[in-house]
Gaussian input, Z-matrix of N, CA and C with variables (Angstrom, degrees):
# hf/3-21g

backbone

0 1
 N
 C     1     B1
 C     2     B2     1     A1
 N     3     B3     2     A2     1     D1
 C     4     B4     3     A3     2     D2
 C     5     B5     4     A4     3     D3
 N     6     B6     5     A5     4     D4
 C     7     B7     6     A6     5     D5
 C     8     B8     7     A7     6     D6
 N     9     B9     8     A8     7     D7
 C    10    B10     9     A9     8     D8
 C    11    B11    10    A10     9     D9
 N    12    B12    11    A11    10    D10
 C    13    B13    12    A12    11    D11
 C    14    B14    13    A13    12    D12
 N    15    B15    14    A14    13    D13
 C    16    B16    15    A15    14    D14
 C    17    B17    16    A16    15    D15
 N    18    B18    17    A17    16    D16
 C    19    B19    18    A18    17    D17
 C    20    B20    19    A19    18    D18
 N    21    B21    20    A20    19    D19
 C    22    B22    21    A21    20    D20
 C    23    B23    22    A22    21    D21
 N    24    B24    23    A23    22    D22
 C    25    B25    24    A24    23    D23
 C    26    B26    25    A25    24    D24
 N    27    B27    26    A26    25    D25
 C    28    B28    27    A27    26    D26
 C    29    B29    28    A28    27    D27
 N    30    B30    29    A29    28    D28
 C    31    B31    30    A30    29    D29
 C    32    B32    31    A31    30    D30
 N    33    B33    32    A32    31    D31
 C    34    B34    33    A33    32    D32
 C    35    B35    34    A34    33    D33
 N    36    B36    35    A35    34    D34
 C    37    B37    36    A36    35    D35
 C    38    B38    37    A37    36    D36
 N    39    B39    38    A38    37    D37
 C    40    B40    39    A39    38    D38
 C    41    B41    40    A40    39    D39
 N    42    B42    41    A41    40    D40
 C    43    B43    42    A42    41    D41
 C    44    B44    43    A43    42    D42
 N    45    B45    44    A44    43    D43
 C    46    B46    45    A45    44    D44
 C    47    B47    46    A46    45    D45
 N    48    B48    47    A47    46    D46
 C    49    B49    48    A48    47    D47
 C    50    B50    49    A49    48    D48
 N    51    B51    50    A50    49    D49
 C    52    B52    51    A51    50    D50
 C    53    B53    52    A52    51    D51
 N    54    B54    53    A53    52    D52
 C    55    B55    54    A54    53    D53
 C    56    B56    55    A55    54    D54
 N    57    B57    56    A56    55    D55
 C    58    B58    57    A57    56    D56
 C    59    B59    58    A58    57    D57
 N    60    B60    59    A59    58    D58
 C    61    B61    60    A60    59    D59
 C    62    B62    61    A61    60    D60
 N    63    B63    62    A62    61    D61
 C    64    B64    63    A63    62    D62
 C    65    B65    64    A64    63    D63
 N    66    B66    65    A65    64    D64
 C    67    B67    66    A66    65    D65
 C    68    B68    67    A67    66    D66
 N    69    B69    68    A68    67    D67
 C    70    B70    69    A69    68    D68
 C    71    B71    70    A70    69    D69
 N    72    B72    71    A71    70    D70
 C    73    B73    72    A72    71    D71
 C    74    B74    73    A73    72    D72
 N    75    B75    74    A74    73    D73
 C    76    B76    75    A75    74    D74
 C    77    B77    76    A76    75    D75
 N    78    B78    77    A77    76    D76
 C    79    B79    78    A78    77    D77
 C    80    B80    79    A79    78    D78
 N    81    B81    80    A80    79    D79
 C    82    B82    81    A81    80    D80
 C    83    B83    82    A82    81    D81
 N    84    B84    83    A83    82    D82
 C    85    B85    84    A84    83    D83
 C    86    B86    85    A85    84    D84
 N    87    B87    86    A86    85    D85
 C    88    B88    87    A87    86    D86
 C    89    B89    88    A88    87    D87
 N    90    B90    89    A89    88    D88
 C    91    B91    90    A90    89    D89
 C    92    B92    91    A91    90    D90
 N    93    B93    92    A92    91    D91
 C    94    B94    93    A93    92    D92
 C    95    B95    94    A94    93    D93
 N    96    B96    95    A95    94    D94
 C    97    B97    96    A96    95    D95
 C    98    B98    97    A97    96    D96
 N    99    B99    98    A98    97    D97
 C   100   B100    99    A99    98    D98
 C   101   B101   100   A100    99    D99
 N   102   B102   101   A101   100   D100
 C   103   B103   102   A102   101   D101
 C   104   B104   103   A103   102   D102
 N   105   B105   104   A104   103   D103
 C   106   B106   105   A105   104   D104
 C   107   B107   106   A106   105   D105
 N   108   B108   107   A107   106   D106
 C   109   B109   108   A108   107   D107
 C   110   B110   109   A109   108   D108
 N   111   B111   110   A110   109   D109
 C   112   B112   111   A111   110   D110
 C   113   B113   112   A112   111   D111
 N   114   B114   113   A113   112   D112
 C   115   B115   114   A114   113   D113
 C   116   B116   115   A115   114   D114
 N   117   B117   116   A116   115   D115
 C   118   B118   117   A117   116   D116
 C   119   B119   118   A118   117   D117
 N   120   B120   119   A119   118   D118
 C   121   B121   120   A120   119   D119
 C   122   B122   121   A121   120   D120
 N   123   B123   122   A122   121   D121
 C   124   B124   123   A123   122   D122
 C   125   B125   124   A124   123   D123
 N   126   B126   125   A125   124   D124
 C   127   B127   126   A126   125   D125
 C   128   B128   127   A127   126   D126
 N   129   B129   128   A128   127   D127
 C   130   B130   129   A129   128   D128
 C   131   B131   130   A130   129   D129
 N   132   B132   131   A131   130   D130
 C   133   B133   132   A132   131   D131
 C   134   B134   133   A133   132   D132
 N   135   B135   134   A134   133   D133
 C   136   B136   135   A135   134   D134
 C   137   B137   136   A136   135   D135
 N   138   B138   137   A137   136   D136
 C   139   B139   138   A138   137   D137
 C   140   B140   139   A139   138   D138
 N   141   B141   140   A140   139   D139
 C   142   B142   141   A141   140   D140
 C   143   B143   142   A142   141   D141
 N   144   B144   143   A143   142   D142
 C   145   B145   144   A144   143   D143
 C   146   B146   145   A145   144   D144
 N   147   B147   146   A146   145   D145
 C   148   B148   147   A147   146   D146
 C   149   B149   148   A148   147   D147
 N   150   B150   149   A149   148   D148
 C   151   B151   150   A150   149   D149
 C   152   B152   151   A151   150   D150
 N   153   B153   152   A152   151   D151
 C   154   B154   153   A153   152   D152
 C   155   B155   154   A154   153   D153
 N   156   B156   155   A155   154   D154
 C   157   B157   156   A156   155   D155
 C   158   B158   157   A157   156   D156
 N   159   B159   158   A158   157   D157
 C   160   B160   159   A159   158   D158
 C   161   B161   160   A160   159   D159
 N   162   B162   161   A161   160   D160
 C   163   B163   162   A162   161   D161
 C   164   B164   163   A163   162   D162
 N   165   B165   164   A164   163   D163
 C   166   B166   165   A165   164   D164
 C   167   B167   166   A166   165   D165
 N   168   B168   167   A167   166   D166
 C   169   B169   168   A168   167   D167
 C   170   B170   169   A169   168   D168
 N   171   B171   170   A170   169   D169
 C   172   B172   171   A171   170   D170
 C   173   B173   172   A172   171   D171
 N   174   B174   173   A173   172   D172
 C   175   B175   174   A174   173   D173
 C   176   B176   175   A175   174   D174
 N   177   B177   176   A176   175   D175
 C   178   B178   177   A177   176   D176
 C   179   B179   178   A178   177   D177
 N   180   B180   179   A179   178   D178
 C   181   B181   180   A180   179   D179
 C   182   B182   181   A181   180   D180
 N   183   B183   182   A182   181   D181
 C   184   B184   183   A183   182   D182
 C   185   B185   184   A184   183   D183
 N   186   B186   185   A185   184   D184
 C   187   B187   186   A186   185   D185
 C   188   B188   187   A187   186   D186
 N   189   B189   188   A188   187   D187
 C   190   B190   189   A189   188   D188
 C   191   B191   190   A190   189   D189
 N   192   B192   191   A191   190   D190
 C   193   B193   192   A192   191   D191
 C   194   B194   193   A193   192   D192
 N   195   B195   194   A194   193   D193
 C   196   B196   195   A195   194   D194
 C   197   B197   196   A196   195   D195
 N   198   B198   197   A197   196   D196
 C   199   B199   198   A198   197   D197
 C   200   B200   199   A199   198   D198
 N   201   B201   200   A200   199   D199
 C   202   B202   201   A201   200   D200
 C   203   B203   202   A202   201   D201
 N   204   B204   203   A203   202   D202
 C   205   B205   204   A204   203   D203
 C   206   B206   205   A205   204   D204
 N   207   B207   206   A206   205   D205
 C   208   B208   207   A207   206   D206
 C   209   B209   208   A208   207   D207
 N   210   B210   209   A209   208   D208
 C   211   B211   210   A210   209   D209
 C   212   B212   211   A211   210   D210
 N   213   B213   212   A212   211   D211
 C   214   B214   213   A213   212   D212
 C   215   B215   214   A214   213   D213
 N   216   B216   215   A215   214   D214
 C   217   B217   216   A216   215   D215
 C   218   B218   217   A217   216   D216
 N   219   B219   218   A218   217   D217
 C   220   B220   219   A219   218   D218
 C   221   B221   220   A220   219   D219
 N   222   B222   221   A221   220   D220
 C   223   B223   222   A222   221   D221
 C   224   B224   223   A223   222   D222
 N   225   B225   224   A224   223   D223
 C   226   B226   225   A225   224   D224
 C   227   B227   226   A226   225   D225
 N   228   B228   227   A227   226   D226
 C   229   B229   228   A228   227   D227
 C   230   B230   229   A229   228   D228
 N   231   B231   230   A230   229   D229
 C   232   B232   231   A231   230   D230
 C   233   B233   232   A232   231   D231
 N   234   B234   233   A233   232   D232
 C   235   B235   234   A234   233   D233
 C   236   B236   235   A235   234   D234
 N   237   B237   236   A236   235   D235
 C   238   B238   237   A237   236   D236
 C   239   B239   238   A238   237   D237
 N   240   B240   239   A239   238   D238
 C   241   B241   240   A240   239   D239
 C   242   B242   241   A241   240   D240
 N   243   B243   242   A242   241   D241
 C   244   B244   243   A243   242   D242
 C   245   B245   244   A244   243   D243
 N   246   B246   245   A245   244   D244
 C   247   B247   246   A246   245   D245
 C   248   B248   247   A247   246   D246
 N   249   B249   248   A248   247   D247
 C   250   B250   249   A249   248   D248
 C   251   B251   250   A250   249   D249
 N   252   B252   251   A251   250   D250
 C   253   B253   252   A252   251   D251
 C   254   B254   253   A253   252   D252
 N   255   B255   254   A254   253   D253
 C   256   B256   255   A255   254   D254
 C   257   B257   256   A256   255   D255
 N   258   B258   257   A257   256   D256
 C   259   B259   258   A258   257   D257
 C   260   B260   259   A259   258   D258
 N   261   B261   260   A260   259   D259
 C   262   B262   261   A261   260   D260
 C   263   B263   262   A262   261   D261
 N   264   B264   263   A263   262   D262
 C   265   B265   264   A264   263   D263
 C   266   B266   265   A265   264   D264
 N   267   B267   266   A266   265   D265
 C   268   B268   267   A267   266   D266
 C   269   B269   268   A268   267   D267
 N   270   B270   269   A269   268   D268
 C   271   B271   270   A270   269   D269
 C   272   B272   271   A271   270   D270
 N   273   B273   272   A272   271   D271
 C   274   B274   273   A273   272   D272
 C   275   B275   274   A274   273   D273
 N   276   B276   275   A275   274   D274
 C   277   B277   276   A276   275   D275
 C   278   B278   277   A277   276   D276
 N   279   B279   278   A278   277   D277
 C   280   B280   279   A279   278   D278
 C   281   B281   280   A280   279   D279
 N   282   B282   281   A281   280   D280
 C   283   B283   282   A282   281   D281
 C   284   B284   283   A283   282   D282
 N   285   B285   284   A284   283   D283
 C   286   B286   285   A285   284   D284
 C   287   B287   286   A286   285   D285
 N   288   B288   287   A287   286   D286
 C   289   B289   288   A288   287   D287
 C   290   B290   289   A289   288   D288
 N   291   B291   290   A290   289   D289
 C   292   B292   291   A291   290   D290
 C   293   B293   292   A292   291   D291

   B1=1.5045
   B2=1.4726
   B3=1.2881
   B4=1.4744
   B5=1.5121
   B6=1.4035
   B7=1.4371
   B8=1.4743
   B9=1.4231
   B10=1.4740
   B11=1.5214
   B12=1.3071
   B13=1.4856
   B14=1.6093
   B15=1.2752
   B16=1.4366
   B17=1.5169
   B18=1.2998
   B19=1.5072
   B20=1.4640
   B21=1.3494
   B22=1.4283
   B23=1.6016
   B24=1.2883
   B25=1.4101
   B26=1.5361
   B27=1.3190
   B28=1.5106
   B29=1.4935
   B30=1.3174
   B31=1.4855
   B32=1.5126
   B33=1.3258
   B34=1.4623
   B35=1.4811
   B36=1.3147
   B37=1.5052
   B38=1.5569
   B39=1.3078
   B40=1.4232
   B41=1.5635
   B42=1.2601
   B43=1.4791
   B44=1.5093
   B45=1.2569
   B46=1.4064
   B47=1.5848
   B48=1.3619
   B49=1.4724
   B50=1.5242
   B51=1.2958
   B52=1.4966
   B53=1.4354
   B54=1.3612
   B55=1.4882
   B56=1.5628
   B57=1.2689
   B58=1.4716
   B59=1.5883
   B60=1.2987
   B61=1.3764
   B62=1.5584
   B63=1.2739
   B64=1.4879
   B65=1.4887
   B66=1.3217
   B67=1.4687
   B68=1.4887
   B69=1.3800
   B70=1.4146
   B71=1.5305
   B72=1.3648
   B73=1.4301
   B74=1.5738
   B75=1.2957
   B76=1.4567
   B77=1.4739
   B78=1.2883
   B79=1.4549
   B80=1.5913
   B81=1.3205
   B82=1.5298
   B83=1.5325
   B84=1.3065
   B85=1.4705
   B86=1.4796
   B87=1.2819
   B88=1.4257
   B89=1.5629
   B90=1.3396
   B91=1.4774
   B92=1.4378
   B93=1.3409
   B94=1.5207
   B95=1.5009
   B96=1.3196
   B97=1.5044
   B98=1.5358
   B99=1.2846
   B100=1.4878
   B101=1.5655
   B102=1.4162
   B103=1.5412
   B104=1.5012
   B105=1.3428
   B106=1.5066
   B107=1.4555
   B108=1.3326
   B109=1.4232
   B110=1.5396
   B111=1.3867
   B112=1.4561
   B113=1.4987
   B114=1.2923
   B115=1.4674
   B116=1.5574
   B117=1.2653
   B118=1.4399
   B119=1.5254
   B120=1.3491
   B121=1.4770
   B122=1.5431
   B123=1.3748
   B124=1.4784
   B125=1.4726
   B126=1.3326
   B127=1.4849
   B128=1.5196
   B129=1.3133
   B130=1.4495
   B131=1.5167
   B132=1.3434
   B133=1.3647
   B134=1.4999
   B135=1.3873
   B136=1.4418
   B137=1.5477
   B138=1.3037
   B139=1.5025
   B140=1.5320
   B141=1.2985
   B142=1.5440
   B143=1.5017
   B144=1.2955
   B145=1.4589
   B146=1.5335
   B147=1.2904
   B148=1.5094
   B149=1.5006
   B150=1.3283
   B151=1.4205
   B152=1.4818
   B153=1.3590
   B154=1.4804
   B155=1.5513
   B156=1.3360
   B157=1.4439
   B158=1.5447
   B159=1.2364
   B160=1.5677
   B161=1.4866
   B162=1.2879
   B163=1.4928
   B164=1.5429
   B165=1.2270
   B166=1.4718
   B167=1.5487
   B168=1.3639
   B169=1.4267
   B170=1.5017
   B171=1.3292
   B172=1.4744
   B173=1.6019
   B174=1.3093
   B175=1.4466
   B176=1.5493
   B177=1.3113
   B178=1.4398
   B179=1.5364
   B180=1.3157
   B181=1.4658
   B182=1.5356
   B183=1.2431
   B184=1.4823
   B185=1.5014
   B186=1.2829
   B187=1.4736
   B188=1.4810
   B189=1.3319
   B190=1.4454
   B191=1.5566
   B192=1.3403
   B193=1.4260
   B194=1.5496
   B195=1.4196
   B196=1.4124
   B197=1.5175
   B198=1.3682
   B199=1.4706
   B200=1.4942
   B201=1.3528
   B202=1.4272
   B203=1.5262
   B204=1.2709
   B205=1.4603
   B206=1.5704
   B207=1.3186
   B208=1.4852
   B209=1.4947
   B210=1.2916
   B211=1.4560
   B212=1.5863
   B213=1.3301
   B214=1.5368
   B215=1.4852
   B216=1.3685
   B217=1.4304
   B218=1.5355
   B219=1.3419
   B220=1.5191
   B221=1.5158
   B222=1.3179
   B223=1.5296
   B224=1.4815
   B225=1.3641
   B226=1.4920
   B227=1.5565
   B228=1.2444
   B229=1.4652
   B230=1.5068
   B231=1.4098
   B232=1.5169
   B233=1.5408
   B234=1.3741
   B235=1.3707
   B236=1.5387
   B237=1.3229
   B238=1.4220
   B239=1.5151
   B240=1.3166
   B241=1.4934
   B242=1.5439
   B243=1.3191
   B244=1.4831
   B245=1.6028
   B246=1.3151
   B247=1.4618
   B248=1.4731
   B249=1.3577
   B250=1.4319
   B251=1.5027
   B252=1.3838
   B253=1.4244
   B254=1.5205
   B255=1.3820
   B256=1.4822
   B257=1.5049
   B258=1.3485
   B259=1.5215
   B260=1.5350
   B261=1.3527
   B262=1.5115
   B263=1.5485
   B264=1.3132
   B265=1.4299
   B266=1.4920
   B267=1.3040
   B268=1.4907
   B269=1.4554
   B270=1.3383
   B271=1.4521
   B272=1.4425
   B273=1.3284
   B274=1.5202
   B275=1.5122
   B276=1.3653
   B277=1.4432
   B278=1.5688
   B279=1.3608
   B280=1.5373
   B281=1.5002
   B282=1.3722
   B283=1.4823
   B284=1.5677
   B285=1.2892
   B286=1.4780
   B287=1.5429
   B288=1.3325
   B289=1.5238
   B290=1.5232
   B291=1.2943
   B292=1.4145
   B293=1.5528
   A1=109.15
   A2=109.97
   A3=118.54
   A4=109.07
   A5=115.27
   A6=122.42
   A7=107.27
   A8=113.28
   A9=119.18
   A10=106.29
   A11=115.48
   A12=122.95
   A13=106.79
   A14=116.96
   A15=120.85
   A16=106.92
   A17=120.32
   A18=121.30
   A19=109.70
   A20=118.25
   A21=123.75
   A22=106.52
   A23=116.65
   A24=117.53
   A25=111.93
   A26=119.50
   A27=123.29
   A28=111.63
   A29=118.76
   A30=121.48
   A31=106.38
   A32=116.08
   A33=124.44
   A34=110.96
   A35=113.70
   A36=118.60
   A37=107.63
   A38=114.82
   A39=123.39
   A40=113.41
   A41=116.28
   A42=121.32
   A43=107.47
   A44=121.65
   A45=126.04
   A46=108.49
   A47=112.59
   A48=116.71
   A49=108.03
   A50=115.18
   A51=118.81
   A52=117.78
   A53=115.02
   A54=120.52
   A55=112.59
   A56=118.63
   A57=124.52
   A58=104.69
   A59=118.73
   A60=122.26
   A61=113.38
   A62=118.68
   A63=121.20
   A64=113.12
   A65=118.84
   A66=123.37
   A67=109.82
   A68=116.91
   A69=120.08
   A70=116.39
   A71=117.26
   A72=120.25
   A73=117.41
   A74=114.28
   A75=115.72
   A76=115.59
   A77=119.41
   A78=124.88
   A79=110.75
   A80=113.13
   A81=116.64
   A82=111.90
   A83=115.84
   A84=120.87
   A85=109.57
   A86=122.20
   A87=123.52
   A88=110.23
   A89=118.33
   A90=123.90
   A91=103.93
   A92=117.69
   A93=120.07
   A94=112.35
   A95=115.68
   A96=119.26
   A97=107.61
   A98=117.25
   A99=120.38
   A100=112.88
   A101=114.32
   A102=114.07
   A103=112.85
   A104=121.34
   A105=118.52
   A106=117.61
   A107=118.27
   A108=119.98
   A109=113.58
   A110=116.51
   A111=122.76
   A112=115.18
   A113=115.65
   A114=120.13
   A115=111.75
   A116=115.84
   A117=125.39
   A118=114.34
   A119=109.96
   A120=116.41
   A121=107.61
   A122=113.33
   A123=120.66
   A124=110.13
   A125=115.12
   A126=121.54
   A127=109.14
   A128=114.87
   A129=122.54
   A130=109.16
   A131=120.45
   A132=122.40
   A133=109.62
   A134=116.07
   A135=121.02
   A136=111.68
   A137=115.05
   A138=117.81
   A139=111.40
   A140=116.47
   A141=118.31
   A142=112.91
   A143=119.39
   A144=122.68
   A145=105.30
   A146=115.74
   A147=123.27
   A148=116.01
   A149=117.00
   A150=120.66
   A151=108.54
   A152=117.41
   A153=120.94
   A154=108.29
   A155=116.09
   A156=122.63
   A157=108.93
   A158=112.48
   A159=118.70
   A160=108.08
   A161=122.26
   A162=123.79
   A163=104.45
   A164=122.71
   A165=126.63
   A166=109.15
   A167=118.34
   A168=120.34
   A169=111.75
   A170=117.19
   A171=122.81
   A172=106.24
   A173=117.64
   A174=119.09
   A175=110.60
   A176=116.53
   A177=122.08
   A178=111.72
   A179=115.04
   A180=119.81
   A181=108.74
   A182=118.03
   A183=125.58
   A184=108.72
   A185=120.55
   A186=125.04
   A187=108.57
   A188=118.14
   A189=122.81
   A190=110.76
   A191=121.42
   A192=122.63
   A193=111.35
   A194=114.85
   A195=118.98
   A196=113.53
   A197=112.73
   A198=119.42
   A199=113.74
   A200=121.72
   A201=124.02
   A202=111.68
   A203=113.59
   A204=120.27
   A205=114.30
   A206=112.14
   A207=119.35
   A208=106.11
   A209=120.01
   A210=124.68
   A211=110.50
   A212=115.59
   A213=118.84
   A214=115.27
   A215=111.55
   A216=116.63
   A217=106.94
   A218=113.78
   A219=117.48
   A220=107.21
   A221=112.23
   A222=125.11
   A223=107.47
   A224=113.89
   A225=116.05
   A226=107.03
   A227=113.54
   A228=122.32
   A229=121.34
   A230=115.31
   A231=116.00
   A232=107.38
   A233=112.38
   A234=117.29
   A235=111.96
   A236=118.24
   A237=123.19
   A238=117.17
   A239=114.27
   A240=120.96
   A241=111.47
   A242=116.09
   A243=120.87
   A244=106.72
   A245=117.11
   A246=118.30
   A247=109.13
   A248=119.66
   A249=119.80
   A250=114.42
   A251=116.66
   A252=118.65
   A253=114.21
   A254=114.64
   A255=119.93
   A256=109.24
   A257=119.58
   A258=120.91
   A259=109.41
   A260=115.22
   A261=117.38
   A262=114.43
   A263=114.51
   A264=123.20
   A265=113.54
   A266=117.97
   A267=118.72
   A268=114.73
   A269=119.44
   A270=120.42
   A271=116.93
   A272=112.89
   A273=119.17
   A274=109.73
   A275=119.90
   A276=121.81
   A277=109.68
   A278=111.82
   A279=116.59
   A280=111.77
   A281=114.98
   A282=122.28
   A283=109.19
   A284=115.29
   A285=123.10
   A286=105.99
   A287=117.37
   A288=122.88
   A289=106.52
   A290=117.52
   A291=122.86
   A292=114.63
   D1=142.57
   D2=177.18
   D3=-112.11
   D4=134.67
   D5=-177.98
   D6=-119.55
   D7=119.24
   D8=179.54
   D9=-111.73
   D10=121.39
   D11=-166.99
   D12=-115.79
   D13=139.94
   D14=177.97
   D15=-145.90
   D16=112.33
   D17=171.82
   D18=-95.59
   D19=117.15
   D20=-179.55
   D21=-113.28
   D22=96.71
   D23=-174.12
   D24=66.82
   D25=-114.76
   D26=173.81
   D27=-104.59
   D28=6.24
   D29=-177.57
   D30=-102.83
   D31=115.24
   D32=175.48
   D33=-95.35
   D34=120.58
   D35=177.16
   D36=-112.70
   D37=129.70
   D38=178.62
   D39=-127.66
   D40=116.70
   D41=-179.55
   D42=-99.13
   D43=137.83
   D44=-178.86
   D45=-117.52
   D46=134.62
   D47=174.70
   D48=-125.78
   D49=141.94
   D50=-179.52
   D51=98.68
   D52=-137.40
   D53=-177.09
   D54=-114.03
   D55=130.68
   D56=175.78
   D57=-102.77
   D58=95.95
   D59=-175.17
   D60=-136.21
   D61=-167.43
   D62=179.42
   D63=-57.17
   D64=-30.67
   D65=-177.94
   D66=-77.30
   D67=-44.83
   D68=-172.07
   D69=-95.32
   D70=-19.33
   D71=177.44
   D72=-49.22
   D73=-44.27
   D74=175.92
   D75=-59.35
   D76=-32.84
   D77=177.15
   D78=-65.20
   D79=-42.46
   D80=176.31
   D81=-70.27
   D82=-36.89
   D83=177.79
   D84=-63.17
   D85=-44.11
   D86=179.88
   D87=-66.95
   D88=-37.15
   D89=-179.20
   D90=-62.07
   D91=-48.03
   D92=-175.23
   D93=-65.51
   D94=-40.11
   D95=179.46
   D96=-61.77
   D97=-42.64
   D98=-177.46
   D99=-68.05
   D100=-24.07
   D101=-166.57
   D102=-116.46
   D103=-23.45
   D104=-175.42
   D105=-66.79
   D106=-25.34
   D107=-178.56
   D108=-62.41
   D109=-29.58
   D110=173.34
   D111=-75.51
   D112=-14.19
   D113=-167.04
   D114=-111.07
   D115=147.90
   D116=171.52
   D117=-103.37
   D118=-24.76
   D119=177.54
   D120=-133.86
   D121=145.65
   D122=178.15
   D123=-126.91
   D124=126.40
   D125=173.75
   D126=-116.97
   D127=121.79
   D128=176.85
   D129=-101.40
   D130=116.33
   D131=175.33
   D132=-96.59
   D133=116.64
   D134=-173.36
   D135=-112.07
   D136=19.34
   D137=-176.70
   D138=-58.52
   D139=-35.86
   D140=-178.02
   D141=-104.14
   D142=18.30
   D143=179.09
   D144=-86.63
   D145=118.10
   D146=-179.67
   D147=-79.17
   D148=-27.55
   D149=-170.11
   D150=-158.64
   D151=146.10
   D152=173.40
   D153=-140.56
   D154=129.79
   D155=-178.40
   D156=-103.90
   D157=176.51
   D158=178.93
   D159=-61.28
   D160=-29.11
   D161=179.42
   D162=-70.78
   D163=-41.40
   D164=178.24
   D165=-65.85
   D166=-42.15
   D167=177.52
   D168=-60.09
   D169=-38.69
   D170=-174.25
   D171=-68.47
   D172=-34.99
   D173=177.90
   D174=-69.05
   D175=-42.45
   D176=174.76
   D177=-57.26
   D178=-45.98
   D179=-176.68
   D180=-65.81
   D181=-41.09
   D182=176.48
   D183=-59.18
   D184=-47.80
   D185=-179.42
   D186=-63.98
   D187=-44.78
   D188=-179.14
   D189=-61.31
   D190=-39.85
   D191=177.49
   D192=-62.87
   D193=-44.89
   D194=179.88
   D195=-61.59
   D196=-47.19
   D197=-176.64
   D198=-74.31
   D199=-18.26
   D200=176.09
   D201=-66.38
   D202=-29.65
   D203=176.20
   D204=-76.37
   D205=-10.37
   D206=-179.01
   D207=-115.35
   D208=-132.83
   D209=-171.55
   D210=-86.70
   D211=-17.84
   D212=-179.98
   D213=115.47
   D214=170.60
   D215=-176.52
   D216=-138.67
   D217=138.23
   D218=177.72
   D219=-130.00
   D220=151.21
   D221=175.33
   D222=-111.06
   D223=124.49
   D224=-174.32
   D225=-121.36
   D226=146.79
   D227=173.29
   D228=57.58
   D229=36.06
   D230=-178.90
   D231=-69.87
   D232=136.93
   D233=178.76
   D234=-72.21
   D235=176.35
   D236=-178.50
   D237=-58.01
   D238=-37.40
   D239=178.91
   D240=-68.24
   D241=-42.76
   D242=-178.40
   D243=-74.61
   D244=-34.58
   D245=-179.98
   D246=-66.08
   D247=-39.38
   D248=177.97
   D249=-63.61
   D250=-38.01
   D251=174.26
   D252=-62.47
   D253=-40.16
   D254=176.68
   D255=-63.43
   D256=-40.26
   D257=179.91
   D258=-64.51
   D259=-51.30
   D260=-175.40
   D261=-60.35
   D262=-37.00
   D263=-176.37
   D264=-85.17
   D265=-13.44
   D266=-175.12
   D267=89.06
   D268=-0.74
   D269=179.41
   D270=-66.97
   D271=-22.31
   D272=176.99
   D273=-66.40
   D274=-19.20
   D275=178.99
   D276=-87.26
   D277=-24.96
   D278=-171.98
   D279=-91.83
   D280=-41.93
   D281=-172.61
   D282=-86.53
   D283=150.52
   D284=169.98
   D285=-86.28
   D286=101.82
   D287=-173.39
   D288=-110.44
   D289=125.58
   D290=174.25
   D291=-113.72

């Protein structure tokens, strides 16, 4: 998985490419731990994310909880596969998806 990070003021933008699964979820979790303290808002661009597993969903939920105490978190451009996972798991009701 490739993580592209951009901190613009207090808005942290992270774009993910590839697969967010058991193997790569710890990498994203570490990146978020290192970066969210400087941010009030988090935008996750999932346009190029091919797959997300339950381990990836756990990282997103954790980030959502942290950012809900700050300025918030939004998920942008999830593809059809990722959107289906969000719908089946109920994450589409939890996350702010654009």
